[in-house]
C-alpha positions as CSV (number, residue, x, y, z in Angstrom):
1,X,-25.2,-21.9,26.1
2,X,-27.4,-19.2,27.5
3,X,-26.8,-18.0,31.2
4,X,-29.8,-16.4,32.7
5,X,-28.6,-13.7,35.2
6,X,-31.2,-12.9,37.9
7,X,-30.9,-9.1,37.9
8,X,-32.6,-6.1,36.7
9,X,-29.4,-4.0,37.0
10,X,-28.0,-3.1,33.8
11,X,-24.7,-2.2,35.2
12,X,-24.3,-5.6,36.8
13,X,-25.1,-7.3,33.5
14,X,-22.5,-5.3,31.4
15,X,-19.8,-6.0,34.3
16,X,-20.7,-9.8,34.3
17,X,-20.4,-9.8,30.4
18,X,-16.9,-8.2,30.8
19,X,-15.9,-10.7,33.7
20,X,-17.0,-13.9,31.8
21,X,-15.8,-12.7,28.3
22,X,-13.9,-15.6,26.6
23,X,-16.4,-18.2,27.9
24,X,-18.8,-19.4,25.4
25,X,-21.9,-18.1,27.2
26,X,-24.5,-15.7,26.3
27,X,-25.5,-13.8,29.3
28,X,-29.2,-12.7,29.3
29,X,-31.3,-10.7,32.0
30,X,-34.5,-11.7,33.2
31,X,-36.0,-8.8,31.7
32,X,-34.4,-9.5,28.4
33,X,-36.4,-12.8,28.4
34,X,-39.6,-11.4,29.8
35,X,-39.3,-13.2,33.2
36,X,-40.2,-11.8,36.5
37,X,-37.6,-11.3,39.2
38,X,-37.7,-13.8,42.1
39,X,-38.8,-12.4,45.3
40,X,-35.8,-11.8,47.9
41,X,-37.3,-13.3,50.8
42,X,-34.1,-14.6,52.5
43,X,-32.7,-13.1,55.5
44,X,-29.2,-12.9,54.0
45,X,-27.5,-12.1,50.7
46,X,-26.5,-15.6,50.4
47,X,-30.1,-16.9,50.9
48,X,-31.4,-14.5,48.4
49,X,-28.6,-15.4,45.8
50,X,-29.8,-19.0,46.3
51,X,-33.3,-18.2,45.7
52,X,-32.5,-16.4,42.5
53,X,-30.1,-19.2,41.4
54,X,-33.0,-21.7,41.6
55,X,-35.1,-19.4,39.6
56,X,-32.1,-18.3,36.9
57,X,-28.5,-19.3,37.6
58,X,-28.2,-23.1,38.6
59,X,-26.9,-25.9,36.2
60,X,-29.6,-27.6,34.0
61,X,-29.9,-30.4,36.6
62,X,-30.5,-28.0,39.5
63,X,-27.2,-28.1,41.1
64,X,-25.8,-24.9,42.7
65,X,-22.2,-23.7,42.4
66,X,-21.3,-21.2,45.0
67,X,-18.3,-18.7,45.3
68,X,-17.7,-15.7,47.5
69,X,-15.9,-12.4,46.9
70,X,-14.6,-10.0,49.2
71,X,-13.0,-6.6,48.9
72,X,-11.8,-4.6,52.0
73,X,-11.9,-0.8,52.0
74,X,-13.6,2.2,53.1
75,X,-16.2,4.8,52.2
76,X,-15.1,8.1,50.5
77,X,-16.8,11.3,51.7
78,X,-18.1,12.2,48.3
79,X,-18.6,10.1,45.0
80,X,-15.7,10.2,42.5
81,X,-15.3,8.5,39.2
82,X,-17.5,7.6,36.3
83,X,-16.5,3.9,35.7
84,X,-19.1,2.1,37.7
85,X,-22.6,2.0,39.2
86,X,-24.1,1.5,42.7
87,X,-21.5,2.2,45.3
88,X,-18.5,2.1,43.0
89,X,-18.2,6.0,43.2
90,X,-18.0,5.7,47.0
91,X,-15.9,2.6,47.7
92,X,-12.0,3.0,48.3
93,X,-10.5,-0.3,48.1
94,X,-7.4,-0.9,50.3
95,X,-5.5,-1.9,47.2
96,X,-6.0,1.4,45.5
97,X,-5.4,3.9,48.3
98,X,-7.1,7.2,47.6
99,X,-9.2,6.0,44.5
100,X,-12.7,4.7,44.2
101,X,-13.6,1.6,42.2
102,X,-15.2,4.1,39.8
103,X,-11.9,5.9,39.4
104,X,-10.4,2.6,38.1
105,X,-10.1,1.0,34.6
106,X,-12.6,-1.7,34.1
107,X,-10.0,-4.3,34.1
108,X,-8.6,-3.1,37.5
109,X,-12.1,-2.7,38.9
110,X,-13.2,-6.0,37.8
111,X,-10.0,-7.9,39.3
112,X,-10.7,-6.0,42.6
113,X,-14.4,-6.2,43.0
114,X,-16.3,-8.8,45.1
115,X,-18.1,-9.9,42.0
116,X,-14.7,-10.3,40.0
117,X,-13.3,-12.2,42.8
118,X,-16.3,-14.6,43.2
119,X,-16.5,-15.2,39.4
120,X,-12.8,-16.1,39.2
121,X,-13.6,-18.9,41.6
122,X,-16.5,-20.0,39.4
123,X,-14.9,-19.6,36.2
124,X,-13.8,-23.3,35.7
125,X,-17.3,-24.4,36.4
126,X,-19.0,-22.0,34.0
127,X,-16.2,-22.9,31.3
128,X,-17.0,-26.7,31.8
129,X,-20.8,-26.0,31.6
130,X,-20.3,-24.0,28.4
131,X,-18.4,-26.9,27.0
132,X,-21.2,-29.3,28.1
133,X,-18.9,-31.1,30.4
134,X,-19.5,-32.1,34.1
135,X,-18.0,-29.4,36.3
136,X,-17.5,-32.0,39.1
137,X,-15.0,-33.8,36.8
138,X,-12.6,-30.7,36.4
């Protein structure tokens, strides 16, 4: 099954592929499929995520499945580390005192990240969809 990911960020796509490894899904970006990115006209991240989901990331019948991830921490004074993108070199998770997300191994970064935590909650849904099962029956 193909899962279209509504992002133009190559780093996010790599991270999502790592996070969802082991599930029979082929992750493809909008640009890989020649599709335009939906306009983010929502007032919150959640509203924009829903707009994107209806364009690329909902079940074939239009149902949305939601999960939220959170990681607490602080901002470093200068970027450190090379394993990451965006704010990873600046974000210091509470669970790894003195180390930014970009200084962690991919497995540790993915376990702690907000995306990793959110996808852990969606994993049973994605596994069911990949098998062609109804996620509500899981």
